[in-house]
N, C-alpha and C positions, 0 to 999 in steps of 0.2 A: 504494500500500500504506500509506504513512504517513497519507494523508488518510483512508483507510478506518479505520485505528486510532483516529485522532482522533474520527471520527464515532461509532465504537463506544464509546469512552470517554465521550463526551458523552452518548450514550443511556444508558449505565450510570449516570452521575451523576444524570441527570434521573429515571430510574426509582428509584434509591435514595432521592432526595429525596421523590418521590411516595409510595413505600412507607413511608418513615419517618413520613410525616404522616397515615397512615390511622388512627392511634391518637391519641385526644385525651385528655390526662391533666393533672391538676393535683395538687399536694401541699401540704398545710398542716401545719406543726408547731406544736403548742401546748405551752408549758411555763411553769413558774413561775420567775421570777427572784427569788431570795432577797434579793439586794442591794437591789432596788427594791420588793419586796413585790407585784409585779404579774405577771399572767399575760400572756405574750407570744404572739402569733400571727404566723407567717411563712408566707405563701402564695407558691407558685411556679407559674407558668403559662407555656405556650408563647407567645412574643410574637406569632407569626402568628395564633394563635387569638384573643387579646385584641384585636388590631388588626382582624381580620375581624368580630368581634362589635360593636365600637364603630362601625365603618364601616356595618354593616348597620342598627344602631339609629338612627344619626344621619345617614346618607347623606353623610358627609364623611370626609376623612382626619384621623387624629389623630397628634399628636406628644406622647408621654407625658413628654417633658422640659419641656413647657409646663405651668405650674401650673393653668391653666384646663382643659386636657385631663385632667390628673390628677384634678381635681375631678369630672369626669364619670365616670372610672373609680371613684373613691371612692364616689360615689353608687350605682353599680351593685353594687360589692362589698358595701357595707353593706346593700343590699336582699337580696342573695343568700346572705350568710353571717352567721350569728350564733350566739352561745352563750346558753344560758338556765340559770337556777338551778332549784332543786327546786320552786319555785312556778310555773315556766313563764315567769318574767319575764326579758326579755333583759338580759344583762349589758352595761353600757356599754363599747363597744370604741372606743378612740380611734385615729384614723388617725395613724400615726407617719410614714409616707412610702412611697415607691415607688422602686425602681431598675429600669432597663430596659437591656437590651443586645440584640444582634441575635437571640438565641435565647430569652430569657426575660424575664418581668415578675415582679418580686418585690415583694410588698406586705407592709408591716409594720403591725401593729395591737397594741394592748395594753389590757388591762382593769386600770386603775390601782388599786393597793392591793387587789387581788382575788386571793385564793388560787385555784389551779387546782382545788382540791377543791370550789369553789362551782359548777363547771361540771357540770350534770346532763344537758344536751341539747346536741347539736351539729346545726346546720342548715347544710348546704353544697350550694347549687344553682348555684355559680359556673360559668358556661359551659354547664351542662347544659340550660338553657332554649334555648340557641342550637345546641348540638351534641348531638343525641340520644345519641350514643355516648360522650359525655364521662364519664370515670372520675376521680373525685376521691378521694384518699386523705388521711386526717387521722391524724397521729401525735400522740397525747396522752401526755405524760410527767407522771406524778403519783406522788409518794412513791417515786421511784426506779424506777418500773415504766412500761414503754412499752406502750400499747395502740394498735392500728391499726383504723381504721374505714373502710369503703368506701362511697362515695356515687355514685349514678347518677341519671339523670333520673327514674326511678321510685322511688328511695329517697333522699330529700333530708334526712331528719331521723332521728337515732338517739339513743337514750338512752346515757349514759356508763356507768351502773351497772346 
């Protein structure tokens, strides 16, 4: 009976983990830092999805605590996510860094001395080229107002205004 309970619990845990990962999502928060005069972007993605992407792209394991492996992630994020001004020019986003734990990968970027009001277009295709059901949410805080945008593999770019 005890062994049967352990087996049932193990099956339940496995199915919960599998069910929990049927949904692929990322979130980015964009806001203006008055102290620095810069627009800051904080992206959060599921660690498992980022690891699977990088492994599929480069056929090797990645350790995102390694600066060389972080550089690979940086190149990918910079290709898949950008902000543009009213003339369609990409705003320069500096890579600030990345933190990783067992559940998530958090990427930090900033547009130095650039007010958030200069953002006219958001392009977010992070992971949606790899996971067709990827849902990315971008929260943009400007002038005390929060606006939320949804991105999918078929909708990777949206105007802010």
